[in-house]
C-alpha positions in Angstrom: 65.7 -76.3 -55.5 65.3 -77.8 -51.6 66.5 -74.8 -50.1 64.0 -72.7 -52.4 61.2 -74.7 -51.7 62.4 -73.9 -47.6 62.7 -70.5 -48.1 59.3 -70.6 -49.6 57.6 -72.4 -46.7 59.0 -70.1 -44.2 58.0 -67.2 -46.1 54.4 -68.6 -46.9 54.2 -69.6 -43.1 55.2 -65.7 -41.6 52.5 -64.8 -43.8 50.1 -67.1 -42.3 51.2 -65.9 -38.9 50.7 -62.2 -39.7 46.9 -62.6 -41.3 46.3 -64.9 -38.5 47.4 -62.6 -35.7 45.1 -60.0 -37.6 42.0 -61.5 -37.6 39.6 -59.5 -35.4 37.7 -62.1 -33.9 39.6 -64.4 -31.2 40.6 -67.3 -32.7 42.8 -70.2 -31.3 44.3 -73.5 -32.3 44.0 -76.4 -29.8 45.7 -79.7 -29.2 42.5 -82.3 -29.4 42.3 -81.8 -25.3 41.8 -78.0 -25.3 45.1 -77.0 -24.7 45.7 -74.1 -26.1 49.1 -74.4 -28.9 48.7 -70.5 -31.0 46.6 -68.0 -30.4 46.1 -64.6 -32.1 45.9 -61.2 -30.4 42.4 -60.9 -30.0 42.1 -63.8 -28.0 44.9 -62.9 -25.9 43.0 -59.7 -25.5 39.9 -61.3 -23.8 42.1 -63.0 -21.5 44.3 -59.7 -20.8 47.7 -61.1 -21.9 49.9 -62.3 -24.4 49.3 -64.3 -27.1 52.9 -66.5 -26.1 51.6 -66.8 -22.5 47.6 -68.6 -23.7 50.0 -71.3 -24.8 50.0 -74.8 -22.7 46.4 -73.4 -21.0 43.7 -75.0 -21.3 40.5 -73.0 -23.1 38.2 -74.6 -21.0 39.7 -73.1 -17.6 39.8 -69.7 -19.7 36.0 -70.0 -21.0 33.9 -71.9 -18.7 31.0 -74.0 -20.5 27.8 -73.6 -19.6 26.4 -77.0 -20.6 28.9 -80.1 -19.9 26.8 -82.0 -22.2 28.4 -79.9 -25.2 31.6 -81.2 -24.3 31.1 -84.4 -24.2 28.8 -84.8 -27.7 32.3 -82.8 -29.0 34.7 -85.7 -27.0 32.4 -88.5 -28.7 33.2 -86.6 -32.3 36.8 -86.8 -32.1 36.8 -90.5 -30.9 34.8 -91.1 -34.4 37.1 -88.8 -36.3 33.7 -86.8 -37.4 34.5 -83.2 -38.8 31.4 -81.4 -38.1 31.4 -77.8 -36.6 30.0 -77.5 -32.9 29.3 -74.7 -30.8 30.0 -74.5 -26.6 28.2 -71.9 -24.6 30.5 -70.4 -22.3 31.2 -67.4 -19.8 34.1 -65.6 -18.7 34.9 -62.6 -16.6 37.0 -59.3 -18.0 39.6 -57.9 -16.2 37.6 -55.4 -14.8 35.1 -57.9 -13.6 32.3 -57.7 -15.8 30.6 -61.5 -16.8 30.6 -61.9 -20.5 28.5 -64.4 -22.4 29.5 -65.9 -25.6 30.1 -68.9 -28.3 33.4 -70.9 -28.6 32.5 -72.8 -32.5 35.0 -75.5 -32.6 36.3 -77.0 -36.0 38.2 -80.4 -35.6 41.5 -80.1 -38.3 43.8 -82.8 -39.2 46.3 -83.5 -42.3 44.6 -87.1 -42.1 41.3 -88.7 -41.9 43.6 -90.9 -39.6 45.2 -88.3 -37.1 43.2 -87.2 -34.0 42.1 -84.0 -35.2 43.7 -80.4 -33.7 40.4 -77.7 -33.6 40.2 -74.5 -34.5 38.5 -72.7 -31.7 36.7 -69.1 -32.8 34.9 -66.7 -29.6 31.9 -64.9 -30.1 30.7 -62.6 -27.9 26.8 -62.1 -27.2 26.4 -60.5 -23.9 27.8 -58.9 -20.6 26.4 -57.7 -17.7 28.7 -55.4 -15.6 30.3 -55.5 -12.3 28.9 -56.2 -8.7 28.1 -53.2 -7.0 30.1 -54.1 -4.4 33.0 -55.0 -6.4 36.0 -52.2 -7.5 35.7 -51.5 -10.8 39.3 -51.5 -12.1 40.0 -49.2 -15.5 42.9 -50.9 -17.0 43.7 -54.7 -16.7 47.4 -55.7 -16.9 48.1 -55.7 -20.5 46.9 -52.8 -20.8 48.6 -51.1 -17.9 51.7 -51.9 -19.5 51.3 -50.4 -22.7 50.2 -47.0 -21.0 53.2 -46.7 -18.8 55.5 -47.1 -22.2 53.3 -45.4 -24.2 53.6 -42.5 -21.1 57.0 -42.6 -21.4 57.6 -41.9 -25.4 57.9 -45.2 -26.3 56.4 -46.1 -30.3 54.0 -48.9 -31.0 57.0 -51.1 -32.5 59.0 -50.3 -29.3 55.9 -51.2 -27.1 54.9 -54.4 -28.9 59.2 -55.4 -28.1 58.6 -55.0 -24.6 55.7 -56.6 -24.4 56.0 -59.3 -26.4 53.5 -58.5 -28.4 52.6 -57.6 -32.4 52.5 -54.6 -33.2 48.9 -55.6 -34.3 48.1 -56.9 -30.7 49.7 -53.7 -29.0 47.3 -51.5 -31.5 44.4 -54.3 -30.8 44.9 -53.1 -27.2 44.8 -49.3 -27.6 41.7 -49.8 -29.7 39.6 -51.2 -26.8 40.8 -48.6 -24.6 40.3 -46.1 -26.8 36.3 -47.0 -27.2 35.9 -47.8 -23.0 37.4 -44.5 -22.2 35.8 -42.4 -25.3 39.3 -41.0 -26.2 40.2 -39.7 -29.6 44.1 -40.4 -29.4 47.4 -41.9 -27.4 47.7 -38.5 -25.4 44.0 -38.5 -24.4 44.9 -42.2 -23.3 47.7 -41.3 -21.4 46.5 -38.3 -19.6 42.9 -40.4 -18.8 45.4 -43.2 -17.3 46.8 -40.5 -14.9 43.3 -39.1 -14.1 41.6 -42.1 -13.4 44.9 -43.7 -11.3 45.9 -46.4 -13.8 48.9 -44.6 -14.0 50.8 -43.2 -11.1 51.4 -39.4 -10.5 54.6 -37.7 -10.4 56.5 -40.9 -10.5 59.2 -41.9 -13.5 59.4 -43.8 -15.4 55.8 -44.5 -15.6 54.7 -46.8 -13.1 51.0 -48.8 -13.5 49.1 -49.1 -9.9 47.5 -52.7 -11.3 49.4 -54.9 -8.7 49.6 -57.5 -11.9 51.6 -55.6 -14.6 54.4 -56.8 -13.1 53.6 -60.2 -14.4 53.5 -59.4 -18.1 56.9 -60.9 -19.9 58.2 -60.0 -23.1 57.6 -64.0 -24.1 55.8 -63.6 -27.3 
């Protein structure tokens, strides 16, 4: 009987993780001090990385608060074991140099009233300013470039997911973002535009991206 309960628990955990990764809004679970314990594909895409590489990062180093007093209010609420919802206005920079503005919604959550709560953090984008005119604008970030390398070499979505450490939903999320940004209608057009724009190096096999950071993307989940 206990074995059956354990298997059911694993099954439901896997289902919950799959649903978590498919949420289109960027979401992360953090410790009381803001250390990321779990992030979905949408949150990782905002940082141009994989969910596994976000683990252990400080979310406030990735998304800079505009008003430090908002953080003091949350810290005091956690100390008093309050369970209210809080908002923090933040800014961050995209891989292509644009400055985004948004809001982190912070929900303290815990199993017991006595335990210091963890934080469920959701990100909402409210605006974006383009890069400075004198700054070169990249056309793809490191994670996007690595996925384009793999697609150009003939990889399927599942193969690209295994090679990058993303889920298939994570790969598709990056591809949708690229398609919207470049106005591409399919993957063949995405690869063609990657070569035309210089994201992929022409005349090289296997396909290789020109983005310097691409090599840092590893399959660590």
